[in-house]
PDB file of N, CA, C and O in Angstrom:
ATOM      1  N   MET A   1      47.822  10.899  16.232  1.00  0.00           N
ATOM      2  CA  MET A   1      47.308   9.909  15.324  1.00  0.00           C
ATOM      3  C   MET A   1      47.753  10.262  13.913  1.00  0.00           C
ATOM      4  O   MET A   1      47.584  11.396  13.463  1.00  0.00           O
ATOM      5  N   LYS A   2      48.319   9.291  13.225  1.00  0.00           N
ATOM      6  CA  LYS A   2      48.829   9.520  11.887  1.00  0.00           C
ATOM      7  C   LYS A   2      47.693   9.524  10.877  1.00  0.00           C
ATOM      8  O   LYS A   2      46.709   8.802  11.033  1.00  0.00           O
ATOM      9  N   LYS A   3      47.833  10.330   9.854  1.00  0.00           N
ATOM     10  CA  LYS A   3      46.853  10.353   8.778  1.00  0.00           C
ATOM     11  C   LYS A   3      47.039   9.130   7.899  1.00  0.00           C
ATOM     12  O   LYS A   3      48.155   8.730   7.567  1.00  0.00           O
ATOM     13  N   GLN A   4      45.900   8.550   7.535  1.00  0.00           N
ATOM     14  CA  GLN A   4      45.964   7.374   6.680  1.00  0.00           C
ATOM     15  C   GLN A   4      45.784   7.792   5.235  1.00  0.00           C
ATOM     16  O   GLN A   4      44.961   8.654   4.928  1.00  0.00           O
ATOM     17  N   LYS A   5      46.543   7.188   4.361  1.00  0.00           N
ATOM     18  CA  LYS A   5      46.461   7.492   2.941  1.00  0.00           C
ATOM     19  C   LYS A   5      45.784   6.335   2.225  1.00  0.00           C
ATOM     20  O   LYS A   5      46.027   5.163   2.515  1.00  0.00           O
ATOM     21  N   THR A   6      44.935   6.701   1.289  1.00  0.00           N
ATOM     22  CA  THR A   6      44.249   5.688   0.488  1.00  0.00           C
ATOM     23  C   THR A   6      44.694   5.836  -0.957  1.00  0.00           C
ATOM     24  O   THR A   6      44.690   6.936  -1.509  1.00  0.00           O
ATOM     25  N   THR A   7      45.066   4.751  -1.546  1.00  0.00           N
ATOM     26  CA  THR A   7      45.465   4.784  -2.954  1.00  0.00           C
ATOM     27  C   THR A   7      44.521   3.912  -3.746  1.00  0.00           C
ATOM     28  O   THR A   7      44.101   2.851  -3.285  1.00  0.00           O
ATOM     29  N   TYR A   8      44.195   4.359  -4.924  1.00  0.00           N
ATOM     30  CA  TYR A   8      43.305   3.620  -5.816  1.00  0.00           C
ATOM     31  C   TYR A   8      44.072   3.251  -7.073  1.00  0.00           C
ATOM     32  O   TYR A   8      44.897   4.017  -7.571  1.00  0.00           O
ATOM     33  N   GLN A   9      43.777   2.060  -7.570  1.00  0.00           N
ATOM     34  CA  GLN A   9      44.388   1.636  -8.819  1.00  0.00           C
ATOM     35  C   GLN A   9      43.243   1.232  -9.741  1.00  0.00           C
ATOM     36  O   GLN A   9      42.440   0.365  -9.397  1.00  0.00           O
ATOM     37  N   LEU A  10      43.169   1.855 -10.904  1.00  0.00           N
ATOM     38  CA  LEU A  10      42.082   1.614 -11.846  1.00  0.00           C
ATOM     39  C   LEU A  10      42.504   0.599 -12.892  1.00  0.00           C
ATOM     40  O   LEU A  10      43.624   0.628 -13.401  1.00  0.00           O
ATOM     41  N   TYR A  11      41.572  -0.305 -13.200  1.00  0.00           N
ATOM     42  CA  TYR A  11      41.805  -1.308 -14.230  1.00  0.00           C
ATOM     43  C   TYR A  11      40.736  -1.176 -15.296  1.00  0.00           C
ATOM     44  O   TYR A  11      39.614  -0.765 -15.000  1.00  0.00           O
ATOM     45  N   CYS A  12      41.054  -1.505 -16.485  1.00  0.00           N
ATOM     46  CA  CYS A  12      40.099  -1.462 -17.593  1.00  0.00           C
ATOM     47  C   CYS A  12      39.151  -2.657 -17.455  1.00  0.00           C
ATOM     48  O   CYS A  12      39.592  -3.795 -17.297  1.00  0.00           O
ATOM     49  N   TYR A  13      37.857  -2.384 -17.516  1.00  0.00           N
ATOM     50  CA  TYR A  13      36.844  -3.435 -17.388  1.00  0.00           C
ATOM     51  C   TYR A  13      36.692  -4.121 -18.737  1.00  0.00           C
ATOM     52  O   TYR A  13      36.421  -3.464 -19.743  1.00  0.00           O
ATOM     53  N   THR A  14      36.864  -5.431 -18.765  1.00  0.00           N
ATOM     54  CA  THR A  14      36.799  -6.169 -20.026  1.00  0.00           C
ATOM     55  C   THR A  14      35.537  -7.004 -20.143  1.00  0.00           C
ATOM     56  O   THR A  14      35.378  -7.752 -21.108  1.00  0.00           O
ATOM     57  N   GLY A  15      34.640  -6.888 -19.175  1.00  0.00           N
ATOM     58  CA  GLY A  15      33.425  -7.696 -19.178  1.00  0.00           C
ATOM     59  C   GLY A  15      32.340  -7.121 -20.074  1.00  0.00           C
ATOM     60  O   GLY A  15      32.553  -6.142 -20.789  1.00  0.00           O
ATOM     61  N   LYS A  16      31.187  -7.742 -20.019  1.00  0.00           N
ATOM     62  CA  LYS A  16      30.043  -7.329 -20.813  1.00  0.00           C
ATOM     63  C   LYS A  16      29.419  -6.064 -20.206  1.00  0.00           C
ATOM     64  O   LYS A  16      29.348  -5.926 -18.985  1.00  0.00           O
ATOM     65  N   ALA A  17      28.973  -5.157 -21.058  1.00  0.00           N
ATOM     66  CA  ALA A  17      28.375  -3.915 -20.594  1.00  0.00           C
ATOM     67  C   ALA A  17      27.020  -4.189 -19.944  1.00  0.00           C
ATOM     68  O   ALA A  17      26.261  -5.034 -20.418  1.00  0.00           O
ATOM     69  N   MET A  18      26.718  -3.476 -18.858  1.00  0.00           N
ATOM     70  CA  MET A  18      25.455  -3.641 -18.167  1.00  0.00           C
ATOM     71  C   MET A  18      24.496  -2.551 -18.621  1.00  0.00           C
ATOM     72  O   MET A  18      24.905  -1.434 -18.937  1.00  0.00           O
ATOM     73  N   LYS A  19      23.217  -2.893 -18.647  1.00  0.00           N
ATOM     74  CA  LYS A  19      22.196  -1.919 -19.009  1.00  0.00           C
ATOM     75  C   LYS A  19      21.409  -1.545 -17.757  1.00  0.00           C
ATOM     76  O   LYS A  19      21.040  -2.411 -16.964  1.00  0.00           O
ATOM     77  N   ALA A  20      21.160  -0.269 -17.589  1.00  0.00           N
ATOM     78  CA  ALA A  20      20.393   0.193 -16.439  1.00  0.00           C
ATOM     79  C   ALA A  20      18.906  -0.016 -16.709  1.00  0.00           C
ATOM     80  O   ALA A  20      18.429   0.202 -17.823  1.00  0.00           O
ATOM     81  N   LYS A  21      18.189  -0.437 -15.685  1.00  0.00           N
ATOM     82  CA  LYS A  21      16.757  -0.648 -15.808  1.00  0.00           C
ATOM     83  C   LYS A  21      16.041   0.655 -15.487  1.00  0.00           C
ATOM     84  O   LYS A  21      16.296   1.266 -14.449  1.00  0.00           O
ATOM     85  N   ARG A  22      15.165   1.076 -16.355  1.00  0.00           N
ATOM     86  CA  ARG A  22      14.438   2.320 -16.134  1.00  0.00           C
ATOM     87  C   ARG A  22      13.207   2.030 -15.290  1.00  0.00           C
ATOM     88  O   ARG A  22      12.440   1.113 -15.583  1.00  0.00           O
ATOM     89  N   ASP A  23      13.033   2.805 -14.263  1.00  0.00           N
ATOM     90  CA  ASP A  23      11.937   2.605 -13.326  1.00  0.00           C
ATOM     91  C   ASP A  23      10.789   3.557 -13.652  1.00  0.00           C
ATOM     92  O   ASP A  23      10.987   4.589 -14.293  1.00  0.00           O
ATOM     93  N   ALA A  24       9.593   3.199 -13.204  1.00  0.00           N
ATOM     94  CA  ALA A  24       8.420   4.050 -13.424  1.00  0.00           C
ATOM     95  C   ALA A  24       8.566   5.331 -12.599  1.00  0.00           C
ATOM     96  O   ALA A  24       9.135   5.301 -11.508  1.00  0.00           O
ATOM     97  N   PRO A  25       8.060   6.450 -13.110  1.00  0.00           N
ATOM     98  CA  PRO A  25       8.152   7.715 -12.368  1.00  0.00           C
ATOM     99  C   PRO A  25       7.386   7.652 -11.042  1.00  0.00           C
ATOM    100  O   PRO A  25       6.405   6.922 -10.898  1.00  0.00           O
ATOM    101  N   PHE A  26       7.865   8.435 -10.093  1.00  0.00           N
ATOM    102  CA  PHE A  26       7.268   8.453  -8.760  1.00  0.00           C
ATOM    103  C   PHE A  26       5.803   8.851  -8.805  1.00  0.00           C
ATOM    104  O   PHE A  26       4.981   8.263  -8.103  1.00  0.00           O
ATOM    105  N   GLU A  27       5.464   9.846  -9.625  1.00  0.00           N
ATOM    106  CA  GLU A  27       4.087  10.328  -9.700  1.00  0.00           C
ATOM    107  C   GLU A  27       3.147   9.225 -10.177  1.00  0.00           C
ATOM    108  O   GLU A  27       2.022   9.108  -9.691  1.00  0.00           O
ATOM    109  N   LEU A  28       3.609   8.420 -11.126  1.00  0.00           N
ATOM    110  CA  LEU A  28       2.792   7.316 -11.638  1.00  0.00           C
ATOM    111  C   LEU A  28       2.591   6.253 -10.564  1.00  0.00           C
ATOM    112  O   LEU A  28       1.487   5.734 -10.401  1.00  0.00           O
ATOM    113  N   LYS A  29       3.654   5.930  -9.832  1.00  0.00           N
ATOM    114  CA  LYS A  29       3.535   4.950  -8.746  1.00  0.00           C
ATOM    115  C   LYS A  29       2.582   5.444  -7.665  1.00  0.00           C
ATOM    116  O   LYS A  29       1.745   4.688  -7.170  1.00  0.00           O
ATOM    117  N   LEU A  30       2.714   6.713  -7.304  1.00  0.00           N
ATOM    118  CA  LEU A  30       1.877   7.277  -6.254  1.00  0.00           C
ATOM    119  C   LEU A  30       0.414   7.303  -6.662  1.00  0.00           C
ATOM    120  O   LEU A  30      -0.455   6.931  -5.873  1.00  0.00           O
ATOM    121  N   SER A  31       0.130   7.736  -7.879  1.00  0.00           N
ATOM    122  CA  SER A  31      -1.269   7.794  -8.320  1.00  0.00           C
ATOM    123  C   SER A  31      -1.872   6.397  -8.428  1.00  0.00           C
ATOM    124  O   SER A  31      -3.049   6.212  -8.119  1.00  0.00           O
ATOM    125  N   ALA A  32      -1.091   5.420  -8.857  1.00  0.00           N
ATOM    126  CA  ALA A  32      -1.587   4.044  -8.922  1.00  0.00           C
ATOM    127  C   ALA A  32      -1.891   3.510  -7.531  1.00  0.00           C
ATOM    128  O   ALA A  32      -2.915   2.858  -7.325  1.00  0.00           O
ATOM    129  N   GLN A  33      -1.009   3.782  -6.576  1.00  0.00           N
ATOM    130  CA  GLN A  33      -1.225   3.317  -5.200  1.00  0.00           C
ATOM    131  C   GLN A  33      -2.449   3.976  -4.583  1.00  0.00           C
ATOM    132  O   GLN A  33      -3.231   3.319  -3.896  1.00  0.00           O
ATOM    133  N   LEU A  34      -2.618   5.274  -4.825  1.00  0.00           N
ATOM    134  CA  LEU A  34      -3.786   5.981  -4.287  1.00  0.00           C
ATOM    135  C   LEU A  34      -5.080   5.447  -4.898  1.00  0.00           C
ATOM    136  O   LEU A  34      -6.082   5.301  -4.198  1.00  0.00           O
ATOM    137  N   LEU A  35      -5.063   5.156  -6.191  1.00  0.00           N
ATOM    138  CA  LEU A  35      -6.243   4.602  -6.856  1.00  0.00           C
ATOM    139  C   LEU A  35      -6.596   3.227  -6.291  1.00  0.00           C
ATOM    140  O   LEU A  35      -7.763   2.941  -6.023  1.00  0.00           O
ATOM    141  N   LEU A  36      -5.593   2.387  -6.115  1.00  0.00           N
ATOM    142  CA  LEU A  36      -5.847   1.058  -5.548  1.00  0.00           C
ATOM    143  C   LEU A  36      -6.350   1.144  -4.113  1.00  0.00           C
ATOM    144  O   LEU A  36      -7.232   0.381  -3.718  1.00  0.00           O
ATOM    145  N   ASP A  37      -5.797   2.065  -3.333  1.00  0.00           N
ATOM    146  CA  ASP A  37      -6.264   2.247  -1.958  1.00  0.00           C
ATOM    147  C   ASP A  37      -7.729   2.683  -1.931  1.00  0.00           C
ATOM    148  O   ASP A  37      -8.513   2.190  -1.120  1.00  0.00           O
ATOM    149  N   GLU A  38      -8.089   3.600  -2.813  1.00  0.00           N
ATOM    150  CA  GLU A  38      -9.470   4.085  -2.870  1.00  0.00           C
ATOM    151  C   GLU A  38     -10.427   2.965  -3.281  1.00  0.00           C
ATOM    152  O   GLU A  38     -11.509   2.829  -2.711  1.00  0.00           O
ATOM    153  N   LEU A  39     -10.026   2.169  -4.268  1.00  0.00           N
ATOM    154  CA  LEU A  39     -10.873   1.053  -4.709  1.00  0.00           C
ATOM    155  C   LEU A  39     -11.071   0.027  -3.594  1.00  0.00           C
ATOM    156  O   LEU A  39     -12.187  -0.439  -3.364  1.00  0.00           O
ATOM    157  N   CYS A  40      -9.989  -0.321  -2.906  1.00  0.00           N
ATOM    158  CA  CYS A  40     -10.087  -1.285  -1.797  1.00  0.00           C
ATOM    159  C   CYS A  40     -10.949  -0.733  -0.666  1.00  0.00           C
ATOM    160  O   CYS A  40     -11.754  -1.460  -0.083  1.00  0.00           O
ATOM    161  N   PHE A  41     -10.784   0.544  -0.360  1.00  0.00           N
ATOM    162  CA  PHE A  41     -11.567   1.172   0.700  1.00  0.00           C
ATOM    163  C   PHE A  41     -13.049   1.109   0.368  1.00  0.00           C
ATOM    164  O   PHE A  41     -13.853   0.706   1.208  1.00  0.00           O
ATOM    165  N   ASN A  42     -13.418   1.501  -0.841  1.00  0.00           N
ATOM    166  CA  ASN A  42     -14.832   1.492  -1.238  1.00  0.00           C
ATOM    167  C   ASN A  42     -15.405   0.079  -1.267  1.00  0.00           C
ATOM    168  O   ASN A  42     -16.549  -0.133  -0.865  1.00  0.00           O
ATOM    169  N   TRP A  43     -14.619  -0.889  -1.740  1.00  0.00           N
ATOM    170  CA  TRP A  43     -15.094  -2.267  -1.801  1.00  0.00           C
ATOM    171  C   TRP A  43     -15.323  -2.815  -0.393  1.00  0.00           C
ATOM    172  O   TRP A  43     -16.352  -3.437  -0.127  1.00  0.00           O
ATOM    173  N   ASN A  44     -14.370  -2.585   0.503  1.00  0.00           N
ATOM    174  CA  ASN A  44     -14.518  -3.059   1.889  1.00  0.00           C
ATOM    175  C   ASN A  44     -15.698  -2.392   2.578  1.00  0.00           C
ATOM    176  O   ASN A  44     -16.439  -3.042   3.316  1.00  0.00           O
ATOM    177  N   LYS A  45     -15.874  -1.105   2.342  1.00  0.00           N
ATOM    178  CA  LYS A  45     -16.988  -0.375   2.949  1.00  0.00           C
ATOM    179  C   LYS A  45     -18.323  -0.916   2.446  1.00  0.00           C
ATOM    180  O   LYS A  45     -19.261  -1.081   3.227  1.00  0.00           O
ATOM    181  N   GLN A  46     -18.411  -1.192   1.153  1.00  0.00           N
ATOM    182  CA  GLN A  46     -19.650  -1.716   0.577  1.00  0.00           C
ATOM    183  C   GLN A  46     -19.965  -3.111   1.127  1.00  0.00           C
ATOM    184  O   GLN A  46     -21.119  -3.410   1.437  1.00  0.00           O
ATOM    185  N   LYS A  47     -18.947  -3.962   1.247  1.00  0.00           N
ATOM    186  CA  LYS A  47     -19.163  -5.308   1.799  1.00  0.00           C
ATOM    187  C   LYS A  47     -19.612  -5.226   3.257  1.00  0.00           C
ATOM    188  O   LYS A  47     -20.475  -5.991   3.688  1.00  0.00           O
ATOM    189  N   LEU A  48     -19.035  -4.310   4.005  1.00  0.00           N
ATOM    190  CA  LEU A  48     -19.406  -4.150   5.406  1.00  0.00           C
ATOM    191  C   LEU A  48     -20.830  -3.621   5.536  1.00  0.00           C
ATOM    192  O   LEU A  48     -21.574  -4.058   6.414  1.00  0.00           O
ATOM    193  N   GLU A  49     -21.215  -2.683   4.669  1.00  0.00           N
ATOM    194  CA  GLU A  49     -22.589  -2.167   4.682  1.00  0.00           C
ATOM    195  C   GLU A  49     -23.599  -3.268   4.377  1.00  0.00           C
ATOM    196  O   GLU A  49     -24.649  -3.353   5.014  1.00  0.00           O
ATOM    197  N   SER A  50     -23.271  -4.114   3.394  1.00  0.00           N
ATOM    198  CA  SER A  50     -24.209  -5.201   3.066  1.00  0.00           C
ATOM    199  C   SER A  50     -24.288  -6.216   4.210  1.00  0.00           C
ATOM    200  O   SER A  50     -25.360  -6.766   4.464  1.00  0.00           O
ATOM    201  N   ALA A  51     -23.184  -6.472   4.897  1.00  0.00           N
ATOM    202  CA  ALA A  51     -23.203  -7.395   6.038  1.00  0.00           C
ATOM    203  C   ALA A  51     -24.010  -6.807   7.193  1.00  0.00           C
ATOM    204  O   ALA A  51     -24.716  -7.536   7.888  1.00  0.00           O
ATOM    205  N   ILE A  52     -23.912  -5.498   7.401  1.00  0.00           N
ATOM    206  CA  ILE A  52     -24.707  -4.834   8.434  1.00  0.00           C
ATOM    207  C   ILE A  52     -26.193  -4.924   8.103  1.00  0.00           C
ATOM    208  O   ILE A  52     -27.015  -5.201   8.976  1.00  0.00           O
ATOM    209  N   ASN A  53     -26.532  -4.689   6.840  1.00  0.00           N
ATOM    210  CA  ASN A  53     -27.932  -4.784   6.418  1.00  0.00           C
ATOM    211  C   ASN A  53     -28.479  -6.200   6.590  1.00  0.00           C
ATOM    212  O   ASN A  53     -29.632  -6.379   6.981  1.00  0.00           O
ATOM    213  N   GLU A  54     -27.655  -7.199   6.299  1.00  0.00           N
ATOM    214  CA  GLU A  54     -28.075  -8.595   6.495  1.00  0.00           C
ATOM    215  C   GLU A  54     -28.292  -8.888   7.976  1.00  0.00           C
ATOM    216  O   GLU A  54     -29.234  -9.594   8.339  1.00  0.00           O
ATOM    217  N   ALA A  55     -27.433  -8.354   8.824  1.00  0.00           N
ATOM    218  CA  ALA A  55     -27.577  -8.564  10.268  1.00  0.00           C
ATOM    219  C   ALA A  55     -28.856  -7.901  10.777  1.00  0.00           C
ATOM    220  O   ALA A  55     -29.536  -8.446  11.646  1.00  0.00           O
ATOM    221  N   ILE A  56     -29.183  -6.735  10.241  1.00  0.00           N
ATOM    222  CA  ILE A  56     -30.423  -6.063  10.632  1.00  0.00           C
ATOM    223  C   ILE A  56     -31.628  -6.877  10.182  1.00  0.00           C
ATOM    224  O   ILE A  56     -32.573  -7.063  10.948  1.00  0.00           O
ATOM    225  N   ASP A  57     -31.600  -7.364   8.942  1.00  0.00           N
ATOM    226  CA  ASP A  57     -32.714  -8.170   8.420  1.00  0.00           C
ATOM    227  C   ASP A  57     -32.897  -9.469   9.202  1.00  0.00           C
ATOM    228  O   ASP A  57     -34.020  -9.927   9.416  1.00  0.00           O
ATOM    229  N   ALA A  58     -31.770 -10.056   9.628  1.00  0.00           N
ATOM    230  CA  ALA A  58     -31.840 -11.317  10.365  1.00  0.00           C
ATOM    231  C   ALA A  58     -32.155 -11.096  11.841  1.00  0.00           C
ATOM    232  O   ALA A  58     -32.500 -12.047  12.544  1.00  0.00           O
ATOM    233  N   GLY A  59     -32.043  -9.872  12.318  1.00  0.00           N
ATOM    234  CA  GLY A  59     -32.311  -9.582  13.722  1.00  0.00           C
ATOM    235  C   GLY A  59     -31.180  -9.994  14.647  1.00  0.00           C
ATOM    236  O   GLY A  59     -31.396 -10.186  15.844  1.00  0.00           O
ATOM    237  N   ASP A  60     -29.970 -10.131  14.102  1.00  0.00           N
ATOM    238  CA  ASP A  60     -28.809 -10.543  14.891  1.00  0.00           C
ATOM    239  C   ASP A  60     -28.149  -9.305  15.506  1.00  0.00           C
ATOM    240  O   ASP A  60     -27.339  -8.642  14.859  1.00  0.00           O
ATOM    241  N   ARG A  61     -28.495  -9.005  16.734  1.00  0.00           N
ATOM    242  CA  ARG A  61     -28.038  -7.782  17.396  1.00  0.00           C
ATOM    243  C   ARG A  61     -26.535  -7.808  17.676  1.00  0.00           C
ATOM    244  O   ARG A  61     -25.860  -6.796  17.485  1.00  0.00           O
ATOM    245  N   GLU A  62     -26.006  -8.934  18.120  1.00  0.00           N
ATOM    246  CA  GLU A  62     -24.589  -9.034  18.452  1.00  0.00           C
ATOM    247  C   GLU A  62     -23.709  -8.823  17.210  1.00  0.00           C
ATOM    248  O   GLU A  62     -22.703  -8.115  17.256  1.00  0.00           O
ATOM    249  N   ARG A  63     -24.107  -9.441  16.126  1.00  0.00           N
ATOM    250  CA  ARG A  63     -23.351  -9.283  14.878  1.00  0.00           C
ATOM    251  C   ARG A  63     -23.444  -7.841  14.378  1.00  0.00           C
ATOM    252  O   ARG A  63     -22.465  -7.285  13.881  1.00  0.00           O
ATOM    253  N   PHE A  64     -24.625  -7.245  14.514  1.00  0.00           N
ATOM    254  CA  PHE A  64     -24.808  -5.855  14.103  1.00  0.00           C
ATOM    255  C   PHE A  64     -23.892  -4.928  14.894  1.00  0.00           C
ATOM    256  O   PHE A  64     -23.274  -4.034  14.315  1.00  0.00           O
ATOM    257  N   ILE A  65     -23.796  -5.126  16.201  1.00  0.00           N
ATOM    258  CA  ILE A  65     -22.943  -4.282  17.039  1.00  0.00           C
ATOM    259  C   ILE A  65     -21.474  -4.456  16.655  1.00  0.00           C
ATOM    260  O   ILE A  65     -20.731  -3.479  16.568  1.00  0.00           O
ATOM    261  N   LYS A  66     -21.061  -5.699  16.428  1.00  0.00           N
ATOM    262  CA  LYS A  66     -19.677  -5.975  16.034  1.00  0.00           C
ATOM    263  C   LYS A  66     -19.348  -5.315  14.695  1.00  0.00           C
ATOM    264  O   LYS A  66     -18.298  -4.688  14.550  1.00  0.00           O
ATOM    265  N   LEU A  67     -20.237  -5.454  13.728  1.00  0.00           N
ATOM    266  CA  LEU A  67     -19.989  -4.872  12.408  1.00  0.00           C
ATOM    267  C   LEU A  67     -20.055  -3.352  12.431  1.00  0.00           C
ATOM    268  O   LEU A  67     -19.310  -2.691  11.707  1.00  0.00           O
ATOM    269  N   SER A  68     -20.925  -2.797  13.240  1.00  0.00           N
ATOM    270  CA  SER A  68     -21.017  -1.341  13.311  1.00  0.00           C
ATOM    271  C   SER A  68     -19.769  -0.736  13.962  1.00  0.00           C
ATOM    272  O   SER A  68     -19.390   0.391  13.642  1.00  0.00           O
ATOM    273  N   GLU A  69     -19.130  -1.475  14.872  1.00  0.00           N
ATOM    274  CA  GLU A  69     -17.859  -1.017  15.442  1.00  0.00           C
ATOM    275  C   GLU A  69     -16.782  -0.956  14.352  1.00  0.00           C
ATOM    276  O   GLU A  69     -15.996  -0.010  14.305  1.00  0.00           O
ATOM    277  N   GLU A  70     -16.750  -1.957  13.487  1.00  0.00           N
ATOM    278  CA  GLU A  70     -15.788  -1.959  12.385  1.00  0.00           C
ATOM    279  C   GLU A  70     -16.107  -0.858  11.377  1.00  0.00           C
ATOM    280  O   GLU A  70     -15.204  -0.267  10.784  1.00  0.00           O
ATOM    281  N   TYR A  71     -17.395  -0.588  11.189  1.00  0.00           N
ATOM    282  CA  TYR A  71     -17.823   0.398  10.197  1.00  0.00           C
ATOM    283  C   TYR A  71     -17.449   1.820  10.608  1.00  0.00           C
ATOM    284  O   TYR A  71     -17.306   2.688   9.746  1.00  0.00           O
ATOM    285  N   ARG A  72     -17.292   2.070  11.884  1.00  0.00           N
ATOM    286  CA  ARG A  72     -16.945   3.418  12.356  1.00  0.00           C
ATOM    287  C   ARG A  72     -15.617   3.917  11.778  1.00  0.00           C
ATOM    288  O   ARG A  72     -15.415   5.122  11.627  1.00  0.00           O
ATOM    289  N   HIS A  73     -14.723   2.996  11.459  1.00  0.00           N
ATOM    290  CA  HIS A  73     -13.441   3.386  10.868  1.00  0.00           C
ATOM    291  C   HIS A  73     -13.614   3.938   9.454  1.00  0.00           C
ATOM    292  O   HIS A  73     -12.759   4.674   8.963  1.00  0.00           O
ATOM    293  N   TYR A  74     -14.715   3.583   8.807  1.00  0.00           N
ATOM    294  CA  TYR A  74     -14.942   4.015   7.434  1.00  0.00           C
ATOM    295  C   TYR A  74     -15.696   5.334   7.336  1.00  0.00           C
ATOM    296  O   TYR A  74     -15.762   5.916   6.254  1.00  0.00           O
ATOM    297  N   ILE A  75     -16.263   5.818   8.431  1.00  0.00           N
ATOM    298  CA  ILE A  75     -17.103   7.023   8.331  1.00  0.00           C
ATOM    299  C   ILE A  75     -16.524   8.220   9.068  1.00  0.00           C
ATOM    300  O   ILE A  75     -17.196   9.249   9.140  1.00  0.00           O
ATOM    301  N   TRP A  76     -15.316   8.147   9.619  1.00  0.00           N
ATOM    302  CA  TRP A  76     -14.753   9.298  10.310  1.00  0.00           C
ATOM    303  C   TRP A  76     -14.378  10.368   9.292  1.00  0.00           C
ATOM    304  O   TRP A  76     -13.885  10.062   8.206  1.00  0.00           O
ATOM    305  N   GLU A  77     -14.612  11.606   9.649  1.00  0.00           N
ATOM    306  CA  GLU A  77     -14.278  12.714   8.746  1.00  0.00           C
ATOM    307  C   GLU A  77     -13.861  13.923   9.524  1.00  0.00           C
ATOM    308  O   GLU A  77     -13.542  14.956   8.936  1.00  0.00           O
TER     309      GLU A  77
END
């Protein structure tokens, strides 16, 4: 098998200069995502707790069982 040769020819670019967009640092993105995840987790947990309490007050056993199954995902440690 013969070796293939690659040749490059350079031309002067006469167009408009491009500016690079600076992105946010990884640490800032990560901390923001973790904060948002924690806020969403706490909000969902609080809404689920209030729905469970309402089901208990109303005496709705089926709804209580359904909501308590969902709540188990929030209390594992």
